C-alpha positions in Angstrom: 0.0 0.0 0.0 2.9 2.4 0.7 4.0 2.0 -3.0 0.5 3.0 -4.1 0.6 6.1 -1.8 4.0 7.3 -3.0 3.0 6.7 -6.7 -0.2 8.8 -6.3 1.5 11.5 -4.3 4.2 11.8 -7.0 1.6 11.7 -9.9 -0.4 14.4 -8.2 2.8 16.6 -7.8 3.7 15.9 -11.5 0.2 16.8 -12.7 0.5 20.1 -10.9 3.8 20.9 -12.5 2.5 21.0 -16.1 2.5 24.4 -17.6 -0.5 23.6 -19.9 -3.6 24.3 -17.8 -5.7 21.8 -19.9 -3.3 19.0 -19.2 -3.3 19.9 -15.5 -7.1 19.8 -15.3 -7.2 16.4 -17.1 -4.6 14.8 -14.9 -6.0 16.2 -11.7 -9.5 14.9 -12.6 -8.2 11.5 -13.5 -5.8 11.1 -10.6 -8.0 12.9 -8.2 -11.1 10.8 -8.9 -9.0 7.6 -8.7 -7.4 8.7 -5.4 -10.7 9.6 -3.8 -12.2 6.2 -4.8 -9.2 4.2 -3.7 -9.4 5.9 -0.4 -13.1 5.2 -0.1 -12.6 1.5 -0.9 -9.6 1.2 1.5 -11.6 2.9 4.3 -14.5 0.6 3.7 -12.4 -2.6 3.6 -10.3 -1.6 6.6 -13.3 -0.8 8.8 -15.8 -3.4 7.7 -13.8 -6.4 6.5 -10.7 -6.2 8.7 -12.3 -4.3 11.7 -9.4 -1.9 12.0 -9.8 1.3 14.0 -10.0 4.7 12.3 -6.3 5.5 13.1 -5.0 2.3 11.5 -7.3 2.8 8.4 -6.2 6.5 8.1 -2.6 5.4 7.9 -3.3 3.5 4.7 -4.9 6.4 2.8 -3.4 8.5 0.1 -3.0 12.0 1.7 -4.7 13.9 -1.1 -8.2 15.3 -1.3 -9.9 16.0 -4.6 -13.7 16.1 -4.4 -13.9 14.2 -1.2 -13.2 16.7 1.5 -11.1 16.1 4.6 -14.2 16.2 6.9 -15.9 13.6 4.7 -12.7 11.4 5.0 -12.9 11.7 8.8 -16.6 10.9 8.9 -16.1 7.8 6.7 -13.3 6.7 9.0 -15.5 7.2 12.1 -18.5 5.4 10.7 -19.2 2.3 12.9 -21.9 0.6 10.8 -22.0 -0.1 7.0 -25.3 1.8 6.7 -23.8 4.9 8.4 -20.8 4.7 6.0 -23.1 4.5 2.9 -25.2 7.4 4.2 -22.1 9.6 4.6 -20.9 8.5 1.1 -24.4 9.3 -0.4 -23.9 12.9 0.8 -20.6 13.4 -1.0 -20.1 15.1 -4.3 -19.8 11.7 -5.9 -23.4 10.6 -5.0 -25.3 13.7 -4.0 -28.6 13.5 -5.8 -27.8 10.1 -7.4 -28.7 6.5 -6.5 -27.1 5.2 -3.3 -24.0 3.1 -3.5 -24.8 -0.5 -4.1 -21.8 -2.9 -3.8 -18.7 -1.0 -2.8 -16.7 -4.1 -1.7 -16.5 -5.5 -5.2 -15.3 -2.4 -7.0 -18.4 -2.1 -9.3 -19.0 1.4 -8.0 -15.3 2.4 -8.5 -15.3 1.3 -12.1 -18.7 2.9 -12.7 -17.4 6.3 -11.4 -14.1 6.0 -13.2 -15.7 5.1 -16.5 -18.2 8.0 -16.2 -15.3 10.4 -15.4 -13.2 9.3 -18.4 -16.2 9.7 -20.7 -16.9 13.2 -19.3 -13.2 14.2 -19.7 -13.1 12.9 -23.2 -16.2 14.8 -24.2 -14.8 18.0 -22.6 -11.3 17.6 -24.1 -11.7 15.5 -27.2 -8.5 16.6 -28.9 -6.2 16.0 -26.0 -4.5 13.1 -24.3 -7.7 12.3 -22.4 -9.0 9.7 -24.9 -5.6 7.9 -24.8 -5.9 7.7 -21.0 -9.4 6.3 -21.4 -8.1 3.8 -23.9 -5.5 2.6 -21.4 -8.1 2.4 -18.6 -10.3 0.2 -20.8 -7.4 -2.0 -21.7 -6.5 -2.4 -18.0 -10.1 -3.5 -17.4 -10.0 -5.9 -20.3 -6.8 -7.4 -18.8 -8.4 -7.8 -15.4 -11.4 -9.5 -17.0 -9.2 -11.9 -18.9 -7.2 -12.7 -15.8 -10.4 -13.3 -13.9 -11.7 -15.6 -16.6 -8.5 -17.6 -16.8 -8.3 -18.0 -13.0 -11.9 -19.1 -13.1 -11.1 -21.7 -15.7 -8.0 -22.8 -13.8 -10.0 -23.4 -10.7 -12.8 -25.0 -12.7 -15.5 -22.6 -11.7 -18.8 -22.8 -13.6 -19.0 -20.5 -16.6 -22.0 -18.7 -15.0 -19.9 -17.8 -11.9 -17.0 -16.5 -14.1 -19.4 -14.3 -16.1 -20.8 -12.9 -12.9 -17.3 -12.1 -11.6 -16.5 -10.1 -14.7 -20.0 -8.6 -14.9 -21.1 -10.3 -18.1 -24.6 -11.5 -17.9 
């Protein structure tokens, strides 16, 4: 996890160093959204799967705030019950006025938010590097799906279960 933290801190600093304002905005939106969602998932998993205290969970987070404010981080860390966590998350800029979060633990929400963000950035900056970043993101997802399918075959899981794991119905 420390390697992830240093990678994102460095990427955030590099994004801020670009002289081209459009490139700065694109990189900040991409990395900022990813950082926020990784922090959300790490908080959720640390608190609800591993029953770690707020201090321990806070130590694993990337120390950057994009749309998720510092107070919201602290509230998510302090949430004792899953329902409370989801209620706090529903009031953040990522979900305000939208449907409540469904299945945070299996990364569906993360990929939904990231895909939506990439499409929005590509529409806003169509003649920039944004579509290339989106292409790489889609290729990364494709690689994850292939890996999941191959692992499912290796462990002789039923095809129906494999399809569910990679969200193909």
